[in-house]
Each structure stands twice: as structure tokens, then as C-alpha cells.
C-alpha positions as CSV (number, residue, x, y, z in Angstrom):
1,M,1.6,-66.7,54.5
2,K,5.1,-65.2,53.9
3,K,5.0,-66.3,50.2
4,T,1.6,-64.9,49.8
5,A,2.6,-61.5,51.3
6,I,5.7,-61.3,49.0
7,A,3.6,-62.1,46.0
8,V,1.1,-59.3,46.8
9,I,4.0,-56.8,47.3
10,L,5.6,-57.8,44.0
11,L,2.2,-57.5,42.1
12,T,1.6,-54.1,43.6
13,L,5.1,-52.8,42.6
14,S,4.6,-54.2,39.1
15,L,1.2,-52.4,38.7
16,S,2.7,-49.2,40.0
17,L,5.6,-49.3,37.5
18,A,3.2,-50.0,34.7
19,A,1.0,-47.1,35.7
20,C,4.0,-44.7,35.7
21,G,5.0,-45.9,32.3
22,G,1.5,-45.3,30.9
23,K,1.4,-41.7,32.3
24,D,4.7,-40.9,30.6
25,N,3.5,-42.2,27.2
26,N,0.4,-40.0,27.4
27,A,2.3,-36.8,28.3
28,P,1.5,-33.8,26.1
29,G,2.9,-34.1,22.6
30,S,3.9,-37.7,23.0
31,A,0.8,-39.4,21.8
32,P,1.2,-40.9,18.3
33,N,-1.7,-38.8,16.8
34,A,-0.9,-35.5,18.5
35,A,-0.8,-32.5,16.2
36,P,2.7,-31.1,15.8
37,S,3.6,-27.9,17.7
38,E,3.7,-24.8,15.6
39,G,6.6,-23.3,17.7
40,A,10.1,-24.7,17.9
41,Q,10.4,-27.2,20.8
42,G,7.0,-26.6,22.2
43,E,7.1,-22.8,21.9
44,A,3.9,-20.9,21.3
45,P,3.2,-19.9,17.7
46,A,4.4,-16.4,16.7
47,K,1.8,-13.7,17.0
48,V,0.3,-12.4,13.7
49,T,-0.7,-8.8,13.7
50,K,-3.6,-7.7,11.5
51,I,-3.0,-4.6,9.5
52,I,-5.7,-2.6,7.7
53,V,-4.3,-1.1,4.4
54,G,-6.2,1.9,3.0
55,T,-6.5,2.2,-0.8
56,G,-8.9,3.4,-3.5
57,T,-10.9,2.1,-6.4
58,Q,-10.8,4.9,-8.9
59,F,-7.1,4.9,-10.1
60,P,-6.9,2.8,-13.3
61,K,-4.2,0.2,-13.2
62,V,-3.1,1.3,-9.7
63,C,-6.1,0.5,-7.4
64,F,-9.4,-0.3,-9.2
65,I,-12.2,-2.8,-9.5
66,D,-11.7,-5.0,-12.6
67,E,-14.4,-6.5,-14.8
68,N,-14.8,-9.4,-12.5
69,G,-15.4,-7.2,-9.5
70,K,-12.0,-7.8,-8.0
71,L,-9.9,-5.1,-6.4
72,T,-6.5,-5.1,-8.2
73,G,-3.8,-2.9,-9.7
74,F,-0.1,-2.1,-9.2
75,D,-0.4,-0.8,-5.6
76,V,-2.9,-3.6,-4.6
77,E,-0.8,-6.4,-6.0
78,L,2.3,-4.9,-4.5
79,V,0.7,-4.9,-1.0
80,R,-0.3,-8.6,-1.5
81,E,3.3,-9.5,-2.5
82,I,4.6,-7.7,0.6
83,D,2.1,-9.5,2.8
84,K,3.4,-12.9,1.6
85,R,6.9,-11.9,2.7
86,L,5.9,-10.7,6.2
87,P,4.6,-13.7,8.1
88,Q,4.3,-11.6,11.3
89,Y,1.6,-9.5,9.7
90,E,-1.8,-10.2,8.0
91,F,-2.8,-7.4,5.6
92,E,-6.5,-6.5,4.9
93,L,-7.2,-4.1,2.1
94,Q,-9.9,-1.5,2.8
95,T,-11.2,0.7,0.0
96,Q,-12.2,4.4,0.5
97,E,-12.5,7.6,-1.5
98,F,-9.0,9.0,-1.9
99,K,-9.9,12.2,0.0
100,S,-10.8,10.1,3.0
101,L,-7.6,8.1,3.3
102,L,-5.5,10.6,5.3
103,L,-8.3,11.2,7.8
104,S,-8.8,7.5,8.2
105,L,-5.0,7.2,8.9
106,E,-5.1,9.9,11.5
107,T,-8.1,8.5,13.3
108,K,-6.6,4.9,13.3
109,K,-9.2,3.4,11.1
110,I,-6.4,2.2,8.8
111,D,-2.7,1.5,9.5
112,F,-1.1,2.7,6.3
113,V,-2.1,4.1,2.9
114,A,-1.3,2.5,-0.4
115,H,-2.3,4.8,-3.2
116,E,0.8,6.1,-5.1
117,M,1.5,8.6,-2.3
118,E,4.1,11.1,-3.3
119,K,6.5,12.3,-0.7
120,N,6.6,16.0,-0.3
121,P,7.6,18.4,2.6
122,E,4.0,19.3,3.5
123,R,3.1,15.6,4.0
124,E,6.4,14.8,5.8
125,E,5.4,17.3,8.5
126,K,2.3,15.3,9.4
127,Y,2.9,11.7,8.3
128,L,5.6,9.0,8.4
129,F,6.8,7.6,5.1
130,N,8.7,4.3,4.7
131,K,12.2,4.8,3.4
132,E,12.4,2.4,0.4
133,P,10.5,3.9,-2.6
134,Y,8.5,1.5,-4.7
135,A,8.0,4.0,-7.6
136,H,9.2,7.4,-8.8
137,W,7.2,9.8,-10.8
138,R,7.3,13.3,-12.4
139,N,4.3,15.6,-12.3
140,K,3.4,17.4,-15.6
141,I,0.6,19.6,-16.9
142,V,-2.0,17.7,-18.9
143,V,-4.2,19.4,-21.5
144,A,-6.5,18.5,-24.4
145,K,-4.6,17.1,-27.4
146,G,-3.6,19.9,-29.8
147,N,-3.6,22.6,-27.1
148,D,-0.1,24.1,-27.4
149,T,-0.9,27.4,-25.6
150,I,-0.1,26.0,-22.1
151,Q,3.5,25.1,-21.2
152,S,3.9,26.2,-17.6
153,L,2.0,27.1,-14.4
154,D,2.2,30.7,-15.4
155,D,0.1,29.9,-18.5
156,L,-2.6,28.5,-16.2
157,K,-3.3,31.9,-14.6
158,G,-7.0,32.7,-14.7
159,K,-7.7,29.1,-15.7
160,K,-9.4,26.1,-14.1
161,V,-7.2,23.1,-13.2
162,L,-8.6,19.7,-12.2
163,V,-6.9,18.1,-9.2
164,G,-7.8,15.5,-6.5
165,A,-8.5,16.9,-3.0
166,T,-5.5,16.3,-0.7
167,S,-3.4,15.1,-3.7
168,A,0.3,16.1,-4.4
169,Q,-0.9,17.8,-7.5
170,A,-3.3,20.0,-5.5
171,Q,-0.4,20.9,-3.3
172,I,1.5,22.1,-6.3
173,I,-1.4,24.5,-7.2
174,E,-1.7,25.6,-3.6
175,N,2.0,26.4,-3.4
176,Y,1.8,28.4,-6.6
177,N,-1.3,30.3,-5.6
178,K,0.4,31.3,-2.3
179,E,2.9,33.3,-4.3
180,N,0.6,34.4,-7.1
181,D,-2.5,35.8,-5.5
182,N,-4.6,32.6,-6.1
183,A,-4.1,33.0,-9.8
184,I,-5.1,29.4,-10.7
185,Q,-8.6,28.1,-9.8
186,A,-8.4,24.5,-8.5
187,V,-11.4,22.3,-9.3
188,F,-11.6,19.1,-7.3
189,T,-12.2,15.9,-9.3
190,S,-14.7,13.2,-8.4
191,G,-11.9,10.7,-8.8
192,A,-13.1,9.0,-11.9
193,A,-10.7,8.9,-14.8
194,N,-13.3,9.3,-17.5
195,D,-14.6,12.4,-15.7
196,T,-11.1,13.9,-16.0
197,V,-10.9,13.3,-19.7
198,Q,-14.4,14.6,-20.4
199,Q,-14.0,17.8,-18.3
200,I,-10.8,18.8,-20.2
201,V,-12.0,17.8,-23.6
202,S,-15.3,19.6,-23.1
203,G,-13.6,22.8,-21.9
204,R,-15.2,22.7,-18.4
205,V,-11.6,22.9,-17.1
206,D,-8.4,23.8,-18.9
207,A,-6.0,21.3,-17.6
208,T,-5.0,18.8,-14.9
209,L,-1.7,17.8,-13.3
210,A,-0.7,14.1,-13.4
211,A,2.3,11.8,-13.0
212,D,4.1,11.0,-16.2
213,F,3.1,7.3,-16.1
214,A,-0.6,8.1,-15.4
215,L,-1.6,9.8,-18.7
216,S,-2.0,6.5,-20.6
217,L,-3.9,5.0,-17.7
218,I,-6.5,7.8,-17.4
219,D,-6.6,8.5,-21.1
220,P,-6.3,5.2,-23.1
221,E,-8.0,6.8,-26.2
222,G,-5.2,9.5,-26.4
223,K,-7.5,12.6,-26.1
224,L,-5.0,14.4,-23.9
225,Q,-1.3,15.3,-23.9
226,T,1.4,16.5,-21.5
227,A,2.7,20.1,-21.7
228,G,6.0,21.6,-20.8
229,A,8.7,20.4,-18.4
230,A,8.2,18.4,-15.3
231,L,6.8,20.5,-12.4
232,S,8.2,18.2,-9.8
233,E,9.4,14.7,-9.2
234,A,9.2,12.6,-6.2
235,D,9.5,9.1,-4.6
236,I,6.4,7.1,-4.1
237,L,6.0,5.4,-0.8
238,F,3.5,4.2,1.8
239,M,2.2,6.5,4.5
240,F,1.9,5.8,8.2
241,R,1.0,7.7,11.3
242,K,3.8,9.8,12.7
243,N,5.3,9.2,16.1
244,D,3.7,5.7,16.3
245,E,6.1,3.0,17.5
246,E,4.1,0.1,15.9
247,G,3.8,2.1,12.7
248,Q,7.6,2.6,12.6
249,K,8.1,-1.2,13.2
250,L,5.7,-2.0,10.4
251,S,7.4,0.6,8.1
252,D,10.8,-0.9,8.7
253,A,9.5,-4.4,7.9
254,I,7.9,-3.2,4.7
255,D,11.2,-1.6,3.7
256,G,12.9,-5.0,4.0
257,A,10.3,-6.6,1.9
258,I,10.5,-4.0,-0.8
259,R,14.3,-4.4,-1.0
260,E,13.7,-8.1,-1.6
261,L,11.1,-7.4,-4.3
262,K,13.6,-5.0,-6.0
263,A,16.5,-7.5,-5.8
264,D,14.6,-10.5,-7.3
265,G,12.9,-8.4,-10.0
266,T,9.4,-8.8,-8.8
267,L,8.8,-5.0,-8.3
268,A,10.0,-4.1,-11.8
269,K,7.8,-6.9,-13.2
270,L,4.7,-5.6,-11.4
271,S,5.4,-2.0,-12.6
272,T,5.7,-3.2,-16.2
273,E,2.7,-5.4,-16.0
274,W,0.4,-2.7,-14.6
275,L,1.9,0.6,-15.6
276,G,3.4,-0.3,-19.0
277,N,7.0,0.4,-18.0
278,D,9.4,0.2,-15.1
279,F,8.7,3.2,-12.9
280,T,10.3,1.8,-9.8
281,S,13.5,4.0,-9.9
282,E,14.7,7.5,-10.7
283,E,16.4,6.5,-13.9
């Protein structure tokens, strides 16, 4: 009886130890076929924040729909490059009419604007710009080829000038008109490049204002020309909501990515590919 009792006890202890060993082997993460943890040493994977980026479809070579129906261009591909370098964010491009972008930003339908947005004092009062420019441009008067009668804003008094609503060029006309009794009539464009060329060539309007790099983009057939000296020059940046903590954090992260893109030559390459030259600095 004693031998039998001892045998039962030993068998029970053996089964208990085996059971303990089996439980340890099946602990989370220890099974041979368990998927590897995304975080270091069992940490939860980092949170990815979705960001809605507002852009347009009517700016040739900047943000437009190509012949294959794809949204592309300098600003679009730059946003995609930045997205690759910021794993904490996921960017989604949303297209709108240019005149709707700022309202969408204010009403939180989008998180920032990517549409060659020129930094000026009027915009700085209402919106946050990131600090690292990704382009630099000079605004000039654009007229029909062969028209040498217009060289300055004073020469546009009593004339019609085509500009985009809420654009930096519209702001130039507005500022001039404040000091000159609304001498220039601003006509707001539909946003289509061919419409701009046709309106000027046909004489429906006398001129437009455009960035120095944009003329060859909106007028590939060379029907227009720039006139006079630059009216203004400015850095081009992304626009965010002002006094927004998350927007500031996003802006700072984008600045870091742009510095990387400048340092490794990617930004200059994108500018040359899409705009025909390197317009990424003041030089």
C-alpha cells in the first residue's frame, strides 16, 4: 500500500510539472507560428494619424489630372514624397476648386492646403504656414504676345485683369485698388489654363498676373508674354489652421521632411521634372 501511494503521488507531481511546462510554451508570443509584434518588446504599434490634404486639378504641372486620369503634378508628388518620410501620418489627397480650399481648411474638412500657396501678410493673419519653403516665385504681369503698352500696374488702370479668387495675385490687385480708387477691374477666372490664354488673346481681358515659372505651364504655345519688373516675390509653403496644436505638430514634421528632400536633391529634381527648372530657392 505504501509503495502504491508513493507511486500515485510521484505520478501526480509529474503530470503537474508537465502541465506547467505546457502553459509556459503556449504563452502569448511564444508559439512557433505567432505573428511578430509590431512594437519593440511587445509594445503596441505606433498610432498612424490620417491627414486630408486639399489640392486642385486645374493647375498644369502643379496639381492636375493627366491623360490617364491620375492626379499628379509638382505639389501632388511632393506631398506623396513627404508622406513616405512621415510614418506617423497617412496622407489622403482631396481635390477641390481652388476658391474652396481655404474655406475647407477653416471648417476642418481638410488638414492642410497644397496648391503653391504664396505666403503674404494678409494670409499670415488668418492661417499658419510651415517654415521651410518648398518653392519661391516672382509675380509678374502677363499680356498677349506683342503687347508692349503694359509694363506696370499703373498701366492697367481702367483695364480688366484676370485673377483667381482668393489667390495671391488677386490680393495684389486688391491692395493696389485700395490706394487707387479701384482703378483696375478684377475678373475672376474659372481656373482653367486654356481659358486664361483665350480670354487674353481674344481681348476679353487685358492681362493676368502669374508666377514667373507658371507662364510656360499655362501657355505652352507661347501666345502670352510677361511684362515689366516683378510685382512681388514670396516663399511657397503649405497652409494650416492657425492656433491648432495638432496642425502645428504636423507642420513641424513636414518641415523636417522638406529639409531632408532638399538635402538629398529630391526637391530640386521634382521641381525640374514638373516645372522645367529648379524653383525651390530664392537664387
